[in-house]
C-alpha positions as CSV (number, residue, x, y, z in Angstrom):
1,M,110.5,92.4,121.2
2,K,108.0,94.4,119.1
3,T,109.6,97.9,117.1
4,K,108.2,100.2,119.0
5,Q,109.9,98.8,122.4
6,T,113.3,98.5,120.1
7,L,112.6,102.1,119.2
8,E,112.5,103.0,123.0
9,V,115.9,101.1,123.5
10,A,117.4,102.3,120.7
11,L,116.2,106.2,122.0
12,K,118.0,105.1,125.6
13,D,121.4,104.0,124.2
14,A,121.7,107.1,121.6
15,M,121.0,109.3,124.6
16,R,123.9,107.4,126.5
17,T,126.6,107.4,123.9
18,S,125.4,111.1,122.9
19,N,124.5,110.2,119.4
20,E,122.0,113.2,118.2
21,M,121.5,112.5,114.9
22,R,120.4,109.3,115.8
23,K,118.5,110.4,118.9
24,R,116.7,113.1,116.9
25,V,115.6,110.5,114.5
26,I,114.2,107.9,116.9
27,R,112.4,110.9,119.0
28,L,110.9,111.9,116.0
29,V,109.3,108.7,115.0
30,L,108.1,107.6,118.6
31,A,106.3,111.1,118.3
32,A,104.4,110.1,115.1
33,I,103.8,106.4,117.0
34,K,102.4,108.2,119.9
35,L,100.3,111.3,118.1
36,A,99.0,108.0,115.9
37,E,98.2,106.1,119.2
38,V,96.2,109.4,120.4
39,E,94.2,109.8,117.1
40,K,93.8,105.9,117.3
41,R,92.8,106.2,121.4
42,A,94.5,102.4,121.2
43,P,98.1,101.1,120.9
44,L,99.1,100.6,117.5
45,E,99.3,97.0,116.0
46,E,103.2,95.9,114.9
47,D,102.5,96.6,111.2
48,E,100.7,100.4,111.5
49,V,104.3,101.2,113.8
50,V,106.6,99.6,110.4
51,A,104.1,101.7,108.4
52,I,104.8,104.9,110.3
53,L,108.5,104.0,109.3
54,Q,107.9,103.4,105.8
55,K,106.2,106.4,105.6
56,D,108.9,108.4,107.6
57,I,111.6,106.5,104.9
58,K,109.3,107.5,102.0
59,L,109.2,111.0,103.2
60,H,113.3,111.7,103.3
61,R,113.3,110.0,99.8
62,E,111.2,112.5,98.3
63,T,113.5,115.2,100.1
64,I,116.1,113.7,98.5
65,Q,114.7,113.9,95.1
66,G,114.2,117.8,96.0
67,A,117.6,117.9,97.5
68,E,118.9,116.7,94.1
69,K,117.6,119.1,92.2
70,A,118.4,121.7,94.5
71,A,121.7,121.1,94.4
72,R,122.3,120.5,98.1
73,P,124.7,117.6,98.8
74,D,124.4,118.3,102.6
75,L,121.1,117.6,103.0
76,I,121.4,114.7,100.8
77,E,124.1,112.9,103.2
78,N,122.1,113.9,106.4
79,N,118.6,112.5,104.4
80,L,120.1,109.1,103.6
81,D,121.8,108.8,107.1
82,E,118.0,109.2,108.3
83,I,117.2,106.2,105.8
84,T,120.0,104.1,107.2
85,I,118.5,104.7,110.9
86,L,115.1,104.0,110.0
87,E,115.4,101.4,107.9
88,S,117.3,99.3,110.8
89,F,114.4,99.0,112.8
90,L,112.2,97.8,109.9
91,P,112.1,93.9,109.3
92,P,114.5,92.5,106.8
93,Q,113.6,93.6,103.0
94,L,112.4,90.9,100.3
95,S,114.7,90.9,97.3
96,E,113.4,91.5,94.2
97,N,113.2,88.1,93.0
98,E,111.8,87.1,96.8
99,L,109.4,89.1,95.9
100,R,108.7,88.6,92.2
101,K,108.1,84.9,93.2
102,L,105.6,86.0,96.0
103,A,103.8,88.0,93.2
104,I,103.4,85.2,90.6
105,S,102.2,83.1,93.3
106,V,99.7,85.2,94.6
107,I,98.6,86.1,90.6
108,Q,97.6,82.5,90.3
109,E,96.3,82.0,93.5
110,V,93.7,84.8,92.6
111,G,93.2,84.1,88.7
112,A,94.6,87.6,87.7
113,S,95.1,87.2,83.7
114,S,95.0,91.0,83.0
115,P,96.3,94.4,84.4
116,K,92.5,94.9,85.9
117,D,92.9,92.5,88.5
118,M,95.9,94.3,89.9
119,S,93.6,95.8,92.7
120,K,93.1,92.2,93.4
121,V,96.6,91.2,93.5
122,M,97.9,94.2,95.4
123,N,95.5,93.5,98.1
124,A,96.7,90.2,98.7
125,L,100.2,90.6,98.3
126,L,100.7,94.0,100.6
127,K,99.0,91.6,103.2
128,N,102.2,89.4,102.7
129,V,104.8,91.4,102.4
130,Q,103.6,94.1,105.0
131,G,106.9,96.0,105.9
132,R,109.4,93.6,104.0
133,A,108.8,95.8,100.9
134,S,107.5,99.1,99.7
135,S,103.9,99.3,98.1
136,D,106.0,101.0,95.3
137,V,108.4,98.4,94.6
138,V,105.2,95.4,94.8
139,S,103.1,97.5,92.4
140,K,105.9,97.9,89.6
141,I,106.4,94.0,89.5
142,V,102.9,93.0,89.5
143,R,102.4,95.9,86.5
144,E,104.9,94.0,84.9
145,L,104.3,90.8,85.7
146,L,100.4,91.2,84.6
147,N,101.3,93.3,81.4
148,N,103.4,90.3,79.9
């Protein structure tokens, strides 16, 4: 089942069980997906739906950083709960070791030898890990490997 359909089924379940937070989070994501479909004038592909989920998670993490600076534990807890809900709809995430192995193989594949080749490596690697790792983590690992 595709992620969008999974979200729709989960919304119905959240409505049945009166889980207000889960219902609210899923509705917001479905609204973002619908908006993107209207802008594109076509249904979204699976990787585009996953990208919307990842973008939303990234926004929540940024909100947590701001809440930590403002000493707002209520906002931190709320956003962590929302991240947990959103992550449940993403494909299983790659571990750092798995990601490092993939990065090494892509670096060898494209013949990268210095940090100047980072964009070639990132383009190839992000296609392989779409939805299974954030671009921030991928970038950090590739940078480490190319600098060594």
